[in-house]
C-alpha positions in Angstrom: 102.1 72.8 81.8 101.8 73.2 78.1 104.3 75.5 76.4 103.8 77.1 73.0 106.3 79.2 71.4 105.7 82.6 69.8 107.8 85.6 68.9 106.8 87.5 72.1 107.5 84.5 74.2 110.9 84.2 72.7 111.5 87.9 73.1 110.6 87.6 76.9 113.1 84.7 77.2 115.8 86.7 75.4 115.3 89.7 77.6 115.6 87.4 80.7 118.9 86.0 79.3 120.3 89.4 78.3 119.4 90.9 81.6 120.9 88.0 83.6 124.3 88.6 81.8 124.1 92.3 82.5 123.4 91.9 86.2 126.2 89.3 86.4 128.7 91.7 84.9 127.6 94.8 86.9 126.4 93.4 90.2 128.6 90.3 90.6 130.2 91.8 93.8 126.8 92.4 95.5 125.8 89.1 96.9 122.4 87.6 97.7 123.2 87.7 101.4 123.9 91.6 100.9 120.5 91.9 99.1 118.8 90.3 102.1 120.8 92.7 104.4 119.7 95.7 102.3 116.1 94.7 102.3 116.2 94.2 106.1 117.8 97.6 106.7 115.0 99.1 104.6 112.4 97.2 106.4 113.6 98.6 109.7 113.5 102.1 108.3 109.9 101.7 107.2 109.0 100.6 110.8 110.6 103.9 112.0 109.0 106.0 109.4 105.7 107.6 110.5 104.4 107.8 107.0 104.0 104.0 107.0 101.5 102.3 109.4 102.1 98.6 109.3 99.2 96.6 110.6 100.4 94.4 113.5 100.5 90.7 112.8 99.6 90.0 116.5 95.9 90.0 116.7 95.5 89.8 112.9 96.4 86.2 112.2 93.5 85.7 109.7 94.4 88.5 107.2 98.2 87.8 107.5 97.5 84.0 107.2 95.7 84.6 104.0 98.3 87.0 102.6 101.1 84.8 103.4 99.5 81.8 102.0 99.2 83.6 98.6 102.8 84.6 98.8 104.0 81.0 99.7 102.1 79.6 96.8 104.0 81.8 94.4 107.5 81.6 96.0 107.4 77.8 96.2 107.1 77.4 92.4 109.8 75.7 90.5 110.7 78.7 88.2 111.6 81.2 90.8 115.4 81.3 91.3 115.5 82.6 94.9 112.6 81.0 96.6 114.7 79.4 99.2 117.5 81.9 99.4 115.4 85.0 100.2 113.4 85.6 103.4 110.0 86.3 101.9 107.6 88.4 103.9 104.5 90.3 103.3 103.4 93.3 105.3 99.9 94.9 105.3 99.7 98.7 105.6 96.9 100.7 107.1 96.8 103.2 104.3 93.7 104.3 102.1 95.9 105.1 99.3 96.4 102.3 96.7 100.1 101.3 96.9 102.2 98.2 96.8 105.9 98.1 96.8 108.8 95.6 97.5 112.4 95.7 98.7 115.4 93.5 97.9 115.6 90.2 99.7 111.9 89.4 99.8 109.9 92.0 101.7 106.5 93.0 100.1 104.1 95.7 101.3 100.5 96.2 100.3 98.1 98.8 101.5 94.6 98.3 102.7 93.5 100.8 100.1 94.9 98.4 97.4 93.4 95.4 99.0 89.9 97.0 99.1 90.3 98.1 95.5 90.9 94.7 94.1 88.0 92.3 93.4 89.2 88.8 93.9 92.0 86.5 94.9 93.4 86.1 91.4 93.9 90.0 91.1 95.6 90.0 94.5 97.8 87.0 93.5 98.7 88.7 90.3 100.0 91.7 92.2 102.1 89.6 94.5 103.4 87.5 91.7 104.6 90.6 89.8 106.3 92.0 92.9 107.9 88.7 93.7 109.3 88.6 90.1 110.8 92.0 90.5 112.6 90.9 93.7 113.6 87.6 92.3 115.3 89.1 89.3 116.9 91.9 91.4 115.2 94.7 89.5 115.0 96.9 92.7 118.6 96.3 93.5 119.5 97.2 89.9 117.6 100.5 90.2 119.4 101.3 93.4 122.7 100.3 91.8 122.4 103.0 89.2 122.0 105.6 91.9 124.4 104.4 94.6 126.9 102.0 92.8 128.0 98.6 94.2 130.2 100.2 96.9 127.3 102.4 98.0 124.9 99.4 98.2 127.4 97.5 100.1 127.8 100.4 102.6 124.1 100.6 103.0 123.6 96.9 103.4 126.3 96.4 105.9 126.2 99.6 107.9 122.7 100.9 107.3 123.6 104.6 107.0 120.6 106.5 108.3 120.8 109.2 105.7 121.0 106.8 102.8 118.1 104.7 104.1 116.1 107.9 104.6 116.9 109.0 101.0 115.6 105.7 99.7 112.4 105.9 101.7 111.9 109.5 100.6 112.0 108.3 97.0 109.5 105.7 97.8 107.1 108.2 99.5 107.4 110.7 96.6 107.1 108.1 93.9 110.5 108.9 92.5 112.9 106.8 90.3 113.1 104.1 93.1 109.7 102.9 92.1 110.3 103.0 88.3 111.3 100.0 86.3 112.5 99.8 82.7 110.4 98.3 79.9 112.8 95.3 79.8 112.4 94.8 83.5 108.6 94.9 83.2 108.5 92.3 80.4 110.8 90.1 82.3 108.7 90.5 85.5 105.4 89.7 83.6 106.8 86.7 81.9 108.2 85.3 85.0 105.0 86.1 87.0 102.8 84.3 84.4 105.1 81.3 84.5 104.9 81.2 88.3 101.1 81.6 88.4 100.8 78.7 85.8 102.1 76.4 88.7 99.4 77.7 91.2 95.7 77.4 91.7 95.2 80.9 90.4 94.6 82.0 86.8 98.0 82.4 85.0 96.6 85.6 83.6 96.2 86.9 87.2 98.8 89.6 86.6 97.0 90.8 83.5 93.7 90.8 85.5 95.4 93.0 88.2 96.9 95.5 85.7 93.6 95.7 83.7 91.8 96.5 87.0 94.3 99.1 87.8 94.3 100.7 84.4 90.5 100.8 83.9 89.8 103.6 86.5 89.6 107.4 86.1 93.0 109.0 85.7 92.6 111.1 88.8 92.0 107.8 90.8 95.0 105.8 89.3 97.6 104.8 91.8 101.3 105.3 91.5 101.5 101.6 90.2 100.7 102.9 86.6 103.6 105.2 86.4 106.0 103.0 88.3 105.3 100.0 86.2 104.9 101.7 82.8 101.4 100.5 82.5 99.3 101.2 79.3 97.0 99.3 77.1 99.9 97.9 75.0 101.3 96.5 78.1 98.0 94.6 78.9 98.1 93.3 75.2 101.6 92.1 75.6 100.7 90.3 78.8 97.8 88.6 77.0 100.2 87.4 74.2 102.6 85.9 76.7 99.7 84.1 78.4 98.5 82.7 75.0 102.1 81.6 74.2 102.3 79.8 77.5 99.2 77.9 76.9 98.3 77.9 80.6 95.0 77.8 82.5 93.3 81.3 82.7 90.3 80.0 84.5 89.3 82.1 87.6 88.0 79.9 90.4 84.2 80.4 91.2 85.1 81.1 94.9 88.0 83.5 94.1 85.8 86.5 94.9 84.1 85.2 98.1 87.5 84.1 99.6 89.0 87.4 98.9 85.9 89.2 100.4 86.4 87.2 103.6 90.0 88.3 103.6 89.1 91.9 103.2 86.5 91.6 106.0 89.1 90.2 108.4 91.2 93.5 108.2 91.1 95.7 111.2 88.6 98.6 110.8 
């Protein structure tokens, strides 16, 4: 992998460093094991919530096999810090709305509406890489920390208070602050996602391809992804600059669309 340096690449690295220091200071008492517990408790709450219809893995080995392969390709890269520590899982939702979200500890959820909205494997991998980056850098945990504090997070992770879990899920359903990340979080996630993708068979600009696809639709059709991830044209340009600075391969495989079409066709109707 070739590395070229530029001001925006340096800025991304600086934000990664500064954020890491901040997280160490404020969340030092919340362990990786507790992040996993927190994510597992939230995953259990999603199963119990009638608003979320998770497609059963049994009987759907083809779509789940494809989605898990894309996830494994990204989480096995050398630049991810919690590739082996977290229990990485991906769940497919039967939902015509375009949504994708993640929980601490490695749980990722993508709706059928989002899957059918995207055009190819690279866009799908770009989405997954961006969510993985948010999980890996504990951005979701940080967002919850500002609402519940360390002691509150420990209580939820270890006892799974039904009211607290329901409150978090309600935030998710209503696209409240739980889904929103800071500009610094987004730059860090974009930079890490691009670096991870550079080690895969996908275009390292896959995250940019995903966000470009998401942004370039009519405003009344745009998903909650835009508001949650502070997406605008400047963001797309910043992603492009990081890709250029990285000097990585941006080529999209000729079979990217056809493989992805087979994946979409394998989903239950």
